[in-house]
N, CA, C and O atoms as a Tinker XYZ file with bonds, in Angstrom:
   300  protein
     1  N    -22.653000  -31.857000   -4.303000    73     2
     2  CA   -23.003000  -31.127000   -5.503000    64     1     3
     3  C    -21.737000  -30.945000   -6.344000    63     2     4     5
     4  O    -20.683000  -30.602000   -5.808000    81     3
     5  N    -21.832000  -31.169000   -7.641000    73     3     6
     6  CA   -20.678000  -31.029000   -8.528000    64     5     7
     7  C    -20.619000  -29.611000   -9.095000    63     6     8     9
     8  O    -21.610000  -28.882000   -9.089000    81     7
     9  N    -19.452000  -29.243000   -9.579000    73     7    10
    10  CA   -19.303000  -27.930000  -10.194000    64     9    11
    11  C    -18.719000  -28.097000  -11.588000    63    10    12    13
    12  O    -18.128000  -29.128000  -11.909000    81    11
    13  N    -18.891000  -27.078000  -12.404000    73    11    14
    14  CA   -18.370000  -27.110000  -13.770000    64    13    15
    15  C    -17.557000  -25.847000  -13.998000    63    14    16    17
    16  O    -17.913000  -24.767000  -13.526000    81    15
    17  N    -16.469000  -25.996000  -14.723000    73    15    18
    18  CA   -15.649000  -24.844000  -15.080000    64    17    19
    19  C    -15.993000  -24.424000  -16.493000    63    18    20    21
    20  O    -16.044000  -25.251000  -17.403000    81    19
    21  N    -16.231000  -23.122000  -16.672000    73    19    22
    22  CA   -16.582000  -22.598000  -17.990000    64    21    23
    23  C    -16.193000  -21.131000  -18.071000    63    22    24    25
    24  O    -16.035000  -20.453000  -17.056000    81    23
    25  N    -16.043000  -20.657000  -19.302000    73    23    26
    26  CA   -15.831000  -19.238000  -19.561000    64    25    27
    27  C    -17.161000  -18.651000  -19.980000    63    26    28    29
    28  O    -17.871000  -19.234000  -20.799000    81    27
    29  N    -17.501000  -17.506000  -19.426000    73    27    30
    30  CA   -18.704000  -16.794000  -19.843000    64    29    31
    31  C    -18.301000  -15.727000  -20.846000    63    30    32    33
    32  O    -17.447000  -14.886000  -20.564000    81    31
    33  N    -18.916000  -15.766000  -22.010000    73    31    34
    34  CA   -18.636000  -14.798000  -23.058000    64    33    35
    35  C    -19.840000  -13.907000  -23.255000    63    34    36    37
    36  O    -20.958000  -14.395000  -23.423000    81    35
    37  N    -19.625000  -12.614000  -23.236000    73    35    38
    38  CA   -20.693000  -11.644000  -23.467000    64    37    39
    39  C    -20.931000  -11.556000  -24.970000    63    38    40    41
    40  O    -20.014000  -11.222000  -25.720000    81    39
    41  N    -22.141000  -11.850000  -25.418000    73    39    42
    42  CA   -22.461000  -11.798000  -26.845000    64    41    43
    43  C    -23.338000  -10.594000  -27.179000    63    42    44    45
    44  O    -23.919000  -10.518000  -28.262000    81    43
    45  N    -23.426000   -9.660000  -26.244000    73    43    46
    46  CA   -24.179000   -8.434000  -26.495000    64    45    47
    47  C    -25.624000   -8.533000  -26.066000    63    46    48    49
    48  O    -26.145000   -9.625000  -25.837000    81    47
    49  N    -26.257000   -7.401000  -25.960000    73    47    50
    50  CA   -27.671000   -7.294000  -25.606000    64    49    51
    51  C    -27.977000   -7.989000  -24.280000    63    50    52    53
    52  O    -29.063000   -8.538000  -24.095000    81    51
    53  N    -27.006000   -7.962000  -23.355000    73    51    54
    54  CA   -27.218000   -8.556000  -22.038000    64    53    55
    55  C    -27.195000  -10.070000  -22.011000    63    54    56    57
    56  O    -27.565000  -10.667000  -21.000000    81    55
    57  N    -26.772000  -10.707000  -23.088000    73    55    58
    58  CA   -26.730000  -12.169000  -23.147000    64    57    59
    59  C    -25.310000  -12.679000  -22.982000    63    58    60    61
    60  O    -24.350000  -12.025000  -23.390000    81    59
    61  N    -25.188000  -13.852000  -22.379000    73    59    62
    62  CA   -23.897000  -14.512000  -22.225000    64    61    63
    63  C    -24.033000  -15.967000  -22.641000    63    62    64    65
    64  O    -25.106000  -16.564000  -22.549000    81    63
    65  N    -22.916000  -16.522000  -23.101000    73    63    66
    66  CA   -22.866000  -17.952000  -23.391000    64    65    67
    67  C    -21.725000  -18.539000  -22.579000    63    66    68    69
    68  O    -20.744000  -17.853000  -22.293000    81    67
    69  N    -21.851000  -19.788000  -22.212000    73    67    70
    70  CA   -20.811000  -20.474000  -21.447000    64    69    71
    71  C    -20.122000  -21.497000  -22.342000    63    70    72    73
    72  O    -20.772000  -22.279000  -23.036000    81    71
    73  N    -18.799000  -21.474000  -22.311000    73    71    74
    74  CA   -17.995000  -22.459000  -23.036000    64    73    75
    75  C    -17.340000  -23.332000  -21.986000    63    74    76    77
    76  O    -16.492000  -22.868000  -21.223000    81    75
    77  N    -17.729000  -24.586000  -21.946000    73    75    78
    78  CA   -17.199000  -25.505000  -20.955000    64    77    79
    79  C    -15.712000  -25.764000  -21.152000    63    78    80    81
    80  O    -15.241000  -25.894000  -22.282000    81    79
    81  N    -14.978000  -25.836000  -20.050000    73    79    82
    82  CA   -13.542000  -26.059000  -20.115000    64    81    83
    83  C    -13.205000  -27.357000  -20.848000    63    82    84    85
    84  O    -12.185000  -27.430000  -21.535000    81    83
    85  N    -14.023000  -28.349000  -20.714000    73    83    86
    86  CA   -13.781000  -29.633000  -21.392000    64    85    87
    87  C    -14.165000  -29.607000  -22.867000    63    86    88    89
    88  O    -13.810000  -30.516000  -23.617000    81    87
    89  N    -14.889000  -28.569000  -23.288000    73    87    90
    90  CA   -15.305000  -28.439000  -24.683000    64    89    91
    91  C    -14.286000  -27.695000  -25.528000    63    90    92    93
    92  O    -14.306000  -27.803000  -26.755000    81    91
    93  N    -13.404000  -26.948000  -24.898000    73    91    94
    94  CA   -12.416000  -26.158000  -25.610000    64    93    95
    95  C    -11.288000  -27.059000  -26.101000    63    94    96    97
    96  O    -10.675000  -27.784000  -25.318000    81    95
    97  N    -11.024000  -27.007000  -27.387000    73    95    98
    98  CA    -9.966000  -27.836000  -27.971000    64    97    99
    99  C     -8.680000  -27.042000  -28.128000    63    98   100   101
   100  O     -7.601000  -27.511000  -27.768000    81    99
   101  N     -8.803000  -25.843000  -28.666000    73    99   102
   102  CA    -7.617000  -25.052000  -28.944000    64   101   103
   103  C     -7.997000  -23.586000  -29.054000    63   102   104   105
   104  O     -9.047000  -23.243000  -29.597000    81   103
   105  N     -7.127000  -22.720000  -28.530000    73   103   106
   106  CA    -7.286000  -21.285000  -28.724000    64   105   107
   107  C     -6.350000  -20.900000  -29.852000    63   106   108   109
   108  O     -5.157000  -21.202000  -29.807000    81   107
   109  N     -6.886000  -20.232000  -30.864000    73   107   110
   110  CA    -6.105000  -19.902000  -32.049000    64   109   111
   111  C     -6.015000  -18.399000  -32.224000    63   110   112   113
   112  O     -6.908000  -17.656000  -31.818000    81   111
   113  N     -4.920000  -17.964000  -32.835000    73   111   114
   114  CA    -4.821000  -16.576000  -33.272000    64   113   115
   115  C     -5.774000  -16.397000  -34.443000    63   114   116   117
   116  O     -6.276000  -17.375000  -34.998000    81   115
   117  N     -6.018000  -15.164000  -34.813000    73   115   118
   118  CA    -6.913000  -14.881000  -35.939000    64   117   119
   119  C     -6.472000  -15.666000  -37.181000    63   118   120   121
   120  O     -5.288000  -15.714000  -37.512000    81   119
   121  N     -7.414000  -16.255000  -37.834000    73   119   122
   122  CA    -7.177000  -17.054000  -39.030000    64   121   123
   123  C     -7.779000  -16.355000  -40.240000    63   122   124   125
   124  O     -8.722000  -15.576000  -40.107000    81   123
   125  N     -7.238000  -16.630000  -41.411000    73   123   126
   126  CA    -7.888000  -16.176000  -42.636000    64   125   127
   127  C     -9.180000  -16.952000  -42.789000    63   126   128   129
   128  O     -9.199000  -18.173000  -42.634000    81   127
   129  N    -10.251000  -16.255000  -43.090000    73   127   130
   130  CA   -11.528000  -16.932000  -43.304000    64   129   131
   131  C    -11.931000  -16.770000  -44.761000    63   130   132   133
   132  O    -11.474000  -15.861000  -45.454000    81   131
   133  N    -12.783000  -17.660000  -45.203000    73   131   134
   134  CA   -13.212000  -17.708000  -46.594000    64   133   135
   135  C    -14.730000  -17.739000  -46.631000    63   134   136   137
   136  O    -15.361000  -18.511000  -45.909000    81   135
   137  N    -15.312000  -16.898000  -47.473000    73   135   138
   138  CA   -16.768000  -16.824000  -47.581000    64   137   139
   139  C    -17.308000  -18.028000  -48.346000    63   138   140   141
   140  O    -16.700000  -18.491000  -49.311000    81   139
   141  N    -18.452000  -18.522000  -47.903000    73   139   142
   142  CA   -19.118000  -19.663000  -48.529000    64   141   143
   143  C    -20.406000  -19.170000  -49.177000    63   142   144   145
   144  O    -21.350000  -18.809000  -48.473000    81   143
   145  N    -20.461000  -19.149000  -50.508000    73   143   146
   146  CA   -21.672000  -18.679000  -51.185000    64   145   147
   147  C    -22.887000  -19.549000  -50.842000    63   146   148   149
   148  O    -22.763000  -20.762000  -50.669000    81   147
   149  N    -24.033000  -18.930000  -50.750000    73   147   150
   150  CA   -25.330000  -19.578000  -50.524000    64   149   151
   151  C    -25.481000  -20.220000  -49.145000    63   150   152   153
   152  O    -26.460000  -20.925000  -48.900000    81   151
   153  N    -24.535000  -19.989000  -48.251000    73   151   154
   154  CA   -24.651000  -20.520000  -46.887000    64   153   155
   155  C    -25.590000  -19.608000  -46.087000    63   154   156   157
   156  O    -25.805000  -18.458000  -46.471000    81   155
   157  N    -26.152000  -20.111000  -44.976000    73   155   158
   158  CA   -26.986000  -19.257000  -44.135000    64   157   159
   159  C    -26.196000  -18.037000  -43.665000    63   158   160   161
   160  O    -24.974000  -18.104000  -43.536000    81   159
   161  N    -26.876000  -16.936000  -43.411000    73   159   162
   162  CA   -26.219000  -15.671000  -43.066000    64   161   163
   163  C    -25.289000  -15.803000  -41.868000    63   162   164   165
   164  O    -24.241000  -15.158000  -41.831000    81   163
   165  N    -25.651000  -16.624000  -40.892000    73   163   166
   166  CA   -24.831000  -16.744000  -39.680000    64   165   167
   167  C    -23.662000  -17.721000  -39.834000    63   166   168   169
   168  O    -22.850000  -17.856000  -38.919000    81   167
   169  N    -23.568000  -18.400000  -40.976000    73   167   170
   170  CA   -22.510000  -19.400000  -41.189000    64   169   171
   171  C    -21.817000  -19.194000  -42.532000    63   170   172   173
   172  O    -21.493000  -20.176000  -43.200000    81   171
   173  N    -21.584000  -17.973000  -42.941000    73   171   174
   174  CA   -21.048000  -17.699000  -44.274000    64   173   175
   175  C    -19.539000  -17.762000  -44.393000    63   174   176   177
   176  O    -18.993000  -17.446000  -45.450000    81   175
   177  N    -18.856000  -18.162000  -43.338000    73   175   178
   178  CA   -17.403000  -18.220000  -43.398000    64   177   179
   179  C    -16.903000  -19.575000  -42.908000    63   178   180   181
   180  O    -17.546000  -20.242000  -42.097000    81   179
   181  N    -15.736000  -19.961000  -43.426000    73   179   182
   182  CA   -15.033000  -21.134000  -42.915000    64   181   183
   183  C    -13.575000  -20.745000  -42.670000    63   182   184   185
   184  O    -13.051000  -19.801000  -43.262000    81   183
   185  N    -12.942000  -21.502000  -41.780000    73   183   186
   186  CA   -11.495000  -21.435000  -41.609000    64   185   187
   187  C    -10.971000  -22.846000  -41.801000    63   186   188   189
   188  O    -11.734000  -23.811000  -41.751000    81   187
   189  N     -9.689000  -22.963000  -42.018000    73   187   190
   190  CA    -9.078000  -24.290000  -42.113000    64   189   191
   191  C     -8.284000  -24.548000  -40.842000    63   190   192   193
   192  O     -7.428000  -23.753000  -40.456000    81   191
   193  N     -8.582000  -25.677000  -40.195000    73   191   194
   194  CA    -7.938000  -26.068000  -38.952000    64   193   195
   195  C     -7.583000  -27.543000  -39.060000    63   194   196   197
   196  O     -8.456000  -28.377000  -39.299000    81   195
   197  N     -6.332000  -27.863000  -38.891000    73   195   198
   198  CA    -5.832000  -29.233000  -38.976000    64   197   199
   199  C     -6.310000  -29.917000  -40.258000    63   198   200   201
   200  O     -6.789000  -31.050000  -40.240000    81   199
   201  N     -6.165000  -29.198000  -41.364000    73   199   202
   202  CA    -6.502000  -29.688000  -42.706000    64   201   203
   203  C     -7.989000  -29.977000  -42.899000    63   202   204   205
   204  O     -8.367000  -30.765000  -43.767000    81   203
   205  N     -8.828000  -29.340000  -42.089000    73   203   206
   206  CA   -10.283000  -29.501000  -42.210000    64   205   207
   207  C    -10.939000  -28.136000  -42.325000    63   206   208   209
   208  O    -10.475000  -27.160000  -41.736000    81   207
   209  N    -12.019000  -28.077000  -43.088000    73   207   210
   210  CA   -12.809000  -26.849000  -43.178000    64   209   211
   211  C    -13.756000  -26.809000  -41.979000    63   210   212   213
   212  O    -14.516000  -27.747000  -41.739000    81   211
   213  N    -13.697000  -25.718000  -41.239000    73   211   214
   214  CA   -14.512000  -25.572000  -40.033000    64   213   215
   215  C    -15.406000  -24.344000  -40.199000    63   214   216   217
   216  O    -14.898000  -23.250000  -40.444000    81   215
   217  N    -16.729000  -24.499000  -40.071000    73   215   218
   218  CA   -17.616000  -23.340000  -40.195000    64   217   219
   219  C    -17.430000  -22.387000  -39.026000    63   218   220   221
   220  O    -17.178000  -22.807000  -37.897000    81   219
   221  N    -17.558000  -21.095000  -39.314000    73   219   222
   222  CA   -17.456000  -20.056000  -38.296000    64   221   223
   223  C    -18.847000  -19.468000  -38.101000    63   222   224   225
   224  O    -19.440000  -18.933000  -39.038000    81   223
   225  N    -19.363000  -19.570000  -36.886000    73   223   226
   226  CA   -20.688000  -19.019000  -36.617000    64   225   227
   227  C    -20.558000  -17.566000  -36.177000    63   226   228   229
   228  O    -19.780000  -17.244000  -35.279000    81   227
   229  N    -21.315000  -16.709000  -36.807000    73   227   230
   230  CA   -21.410000  -15.304000  -36.398000    64   229   231
   231  C    -22.562000  -15.216000  -35.404000    63   230   232   233
   232  O    -23.718000  -15.048000  -35.793000    81   231
   233  N    -22.240000  -15.330000  -34.135000    73   231   234
   234  CA   -23.269000  -15.404000  -33.101000    64   233   235
   235  C    -24.197000  -14.195000  -33.069000    63   234   236   237
   236  O    -25.401000  -14.382000  -32.893000    81   235
   237  N    -23.702000  -12.955000  -33.231000    73   235   238
   238  CA   -24.648000  -11.824000  -33.246000    64   237   239
   239  C    -25.671000  -11.921000  -34.378000    63   238   240   241
   240  O    -26.826000  -11.534000  -34.202000    81   239
   241  N    -25.257000  -12.431000  -35.531000    73   239   242
   242  CA   -26.199000  -12.598000  -36.653000    64   241   243
   243  C    -27.206000  -13.690000  -36.309000    63   242   244   245
   244  O    -28.402000  -13.522000  -36.548000    81   243
   245  N    -26.745000  -14.795000  -35.759000    73   243   246
   246  CA   -27.621000  -15.918000  -35.396000    64   245   247
   247  C    -28.665000  -15.502000  -34.367000    63   246   248   249
   248  O    -29.811000  -15.949000  -34.415000    81   247
   249  N    -28.257000  -14.644000  -33.438000    73   247   250
   250  CA   -29.177000  -14.199000  -32.387000    64   249   251
   251  C    -30.030000  -13.014000  -32.809000    63   250   252   253
   252  O    -30.895000  -12.561000  -32.059000    81   251
   253  N    -29.780000  -12.509000  -34.028000    73   251   254
   254  CA   -30.587000  -11.425000  -34.552000    64   253   255
   255  C    -30.187000  -10.044000  -34.073000    63   254   256   257
   256  O    -30.948000   -9.091000  -34.237000    81   255
   257  N    -29.002000   -9.916000  -33.481000    73   255   258
   258  CA   -28.565000   -8.622000  -32.950000    64   257   259
   259  C    -27.981000   -7.713000  -34.020000    63   258   260   261
   260  O    -28.060000   -6.491000  -33.897000    81   259
   261  N    -27.397000   -8.286000  -35.067000    73   259   262
   262  CA   -26.702000   -7.497000  -36.090000    64   261   263
   263  C    -27.096000   -8.034000  -37.457000    63   262   264   265
   264  O    -27.081000   -9.247000  -37.665000    81   263
   265  N    -27.447000   -7.162000  -38.388000    73   263   266
   266  CA   -27.711000   -7.642000  -39.752000    64   265   267
   267  C    -26.475000   -8.308000  -40.343000    63   266   268   269
   268  O    -25.353000   -7.885000  -40.062000    81   267
   269  N    -26.663000   -9.335000  -41.153000    73   267   270
   270  CA   -25.553000  -10.097000  -41.727000    64   269   271
   271  C    -24.580000   -9.207000  -42.483000    63   270   272   273
   272  O    -23.370000   -9.398000  -42.357000    81   271
   273  N    -25.051000   -8.250000  -43.259000    73   271   274
   274  CA   -24.159000   -7.384000  -44.038000    64   273   275
   275  C    -23.259000   -6.553000  -43.137000    63   274   276   277
   276  O    -22.122000   -6.263000  -43.511000    81   275
   277  N    -23.736000   -6.163000  -41.962000    73   275   278
   278  CA   -22.921000   -5.353000  -41.056000    64   277   279
   279  C    -21.704000   -6.128000  -40.569000    63   278   280   281
   280  O    -20.627000   -5.552000  -40.417000    81   279
   281  N    -21.860000   -7.417000  -40.327000    73   279   282
   282  CA   -20.731000   -8.245000  -39.878000    64   281   283
   283  C    -19.657000   -8.278000  -40.946000    63   282   284   285
   284  O    -18.481000   -8.064000  -40.651000    81   283
   285  N    -20.045000   -8.544000  -42.181000    73   283   286
   286  CA   -19.052000   -8.703000  -43.242000    64   285   287
   287  C    -18.421000   -7.387000  -43.653000    63   286   288   289
   288  O    -17.308000   -7.390000  -44.178000    81   287
   289  N    -19.088000   -6.262000  -43.435000    73   287   290
   290  CA   -18.496000   -4.992000  -43.791000    64   289   291
   291  C    -17.392000   -4.596000  -42.808000    63   290   292   293
   292  O    -16.586000   -3.717000  -43.112000    81   291
   293  N    -17.345000   -5.237000  -41.628000    73   291   294
   294  CA   -16.312000   -4.920000  -40.660000    64   293   295
   295  C    -14.974000   -5.536000  -41.020000    63   294   296   297
   296  O    -13.942000   -5.021000  -40.589000    81   295
   297  N    -14.943000   -6.597000  -41.776000    73   295   298
   298  CA   -13.679000   -7.308000  -42.052000    64   297   299
   299  C    -13.001000   -6.682000  -43.182000    63   298   300
   300  O    -11.922000   -7.125000  -43.577000    81   299
């Protein structure tokens, strides 16, 4: 039987997600993010990484745990 290495992240409401060790590219310090008008509520921000725009998913919004406005009022 094979095994897999992953990090379990608690996303609230008793749910966890697993990030596979082979899927992780880089751990970064907090980055400046930029709001994207008219984007879906869970994908309203981007960061720039290696000269590319990368969407930032707000997992609590995507899972319906937190209203979209509550996330943005925290920053």
